[in-house]
N, C-alpha and C positions, 0 to 999 in steps of 0.2 A: 433338675426337677424340683419345683417349689415344695417346701415343707408344709404339711397339713397344719391347719390352725388347731389350737387346743380343743375347741369344741368338736371338730371333725375327728380328731384322734380319740377323744372320749367316746364318741358315738361308734367309731370303729371297734374300740375295745369292748363296748357293751354288746355290740352285734356279735362279735366273736365269742364272747362269754356265753351268750344265750344260745347261739347255734352250736356251740361245743357241748351243750348239755340238753339235747333235745328231749330226753325223757323227763327231766325235771320240769321244763317249761310247758310241755304238753300236759303234764299232770296239773300244773298250776292253772292252765286255761280251763281244764275240765272242772277244777274246784271253783273257779270263778263262775262258770256256767251254772253249776249246781247251787252256788250261793245266790246268784241273781234270781234263779227260778225255783228257789227253795219251797215256796208256797204251793207250787204245782206238782212237786214230787211226792210220791207216797212216803209214809213214815218208814223209818228204818226198822227192819225186823229184829226181834229179840236175838241177843247173842248168847243165849243159853247153850249149855253143852249139848242138849238134845237136838236143837236146831242146827248147831254147827256140825254135828256128826251126820245129820240127815241131809243137809244141803248147804255145805260151807260157802260156796261161791255166792249164794243168794244173800248171805250176811256180810261176807268179807269184802266183796267188790263194792257194793254201795257204801259200806263204811269207809273205805279208803278214798271215796270221792265226795264225802260230805264233811262240812266243817260246822261244829256246834257253835252257835252264836254269830256266825258270819264274819269272823275276823280274818278276812282274806288278805288284807295288807300285811298283817303280822305273819301269816303263813308265807306270803311272798318273800318277806325278808328272811325268814328261817330257811325256806327252801333254797334261796340264793346262797346263804352262808354255808349250809350243811349239804343239802342234796346236790346242788350244782358243783360245789367243790369236790364232793366225792365222785360225781359222774365224770368230771374232767380227769380225775386221778385214776379211777378204777376202769373207766370205759363203761359204756352204757349197759352191757350185759352183766358185768360183775356188780355194778351199782344196783341194777334191778334185782339181782339175786339176793343181795344183802337186804334191800328194802322189803322185798316180798317175804323173805324168811322172817324178818322181825314183825312185819304187819300181820302175817297169817299165823305165826306160831303163838304170839302173845295172847290173842283172844282165847285159844284153846286152853292155855295154862290158866288164865283168869277164870274161864268158865268152869274148869275142873275144880279149882280151889273153891270157887263160889258155891258150886253144887255140894261139895263136902261140907262147907260152912253151914249151909242151910240144913242139911241132913243132921248135923250135930248141934243145931241150935245156936250157932254163932252168928247167924244172919237171918233176917226175916224171910219168909217164903217168897215174897214178891221180888226179892233181889235177884232171883235166877232169871228174871225177864228183863234184865238190864239191856237197854238198846245198844246196838253196835256203836263203836267210837269212830272218830275220824282218822286222819292219816298220821296221828301222833306216834303210833308204835313204829312205823317205818322211819320217822324222823329221829326217834330215839336210837334205833338200831344203827342208822347211818352216822349219826353224831358219834356213836361209840366206835365204829370201825375206823373213823378218821383218826383215832388214837395212833394207829400204826403209820400214819403219814407224818406225824410230828417227830422230830429228832429228839434223842435223849439230850439233856435230862428233862426237857419239857414234856415229854410223852407221859411220864408218870403223873405229873401235876395235872395235865389235861384229863387223863383217865380218872384220877381221883375226883376232879371237879364234876365230871359227868356222872360218876357213880353216886356222889353225895347229892347232886341235884335231884336224882331220882330215888335215892334211898331215904332221904329225910321225909318226903311225903308218905312213903310206904310205911315207915316206922311210926309216923304220927297217926296212921290209920285213917287218912282222909277218905279215900274211896278204894274199891277193889280195882279200879282202873290203874292205880299206881303200881299194883302188882304186875299188870300187863306192861307198863312202861319199863319197869325194872327187868322183866323178862326180855323185852326188846333190846335193852342195853346189853345184857349178857349174850343175847343172840348175835349182836353186832360184834362184840369182842371175840366170840367164838368163830367168826369168819376170817380169822387170821390166815388160815391156809390159802384163801383166795388172794391175799394181798402181799404175802411175804416176799414175793419176787419183784414187787413194784418199787420204783424209786421213792425216796422220801422228799417231801416238800417240792415236788415237781408235778407238772400236769401231763396228762396223756390225752390224746384225742378221744372224744366220747365214743368213737366207733371201735376203739381198741377192744380186743377180746381177751 
């Protein structure tokens, strides 16, 4: 049987990588559609604590499918590096659990802290009406859970890099969204019970449960 040409082998590898992470690339396609048709979509609702408590899905689902600024290619690269790697390793169900936990928990923490800050004069009143953010919280949480895929001693170095990357903007006080990203990282790290039985630096089929 003749050997495949390098281009054919590369295409086969790409196809297997994409089909092995169906959740990641379905999400990317949806993000592409919302980016292309951004002008036709309604504005994102406020992510205030009151709105989140009253109708969380109305805020959280649109937020997970919208990219501020339309940097889809950047997200495509980040999704491929982090989300797809995690989905291959964890399986689609575990990956989605981690991503959803980070994406949905972080806005509640951010909104609660922001509400407290406004009530105590540490933030202007209009800050409580901050619009929902994009899929960055899920990305941060999944990047964090990948810590447990890396063998020692590199695991500690990777975890330190992820924590510093999100802690520095938080400490510098850039935006309240950085609190959400830090919360998402801690959520990802807290998902260790989901991954402790999985192999390190190996991939699993995306349909593994």
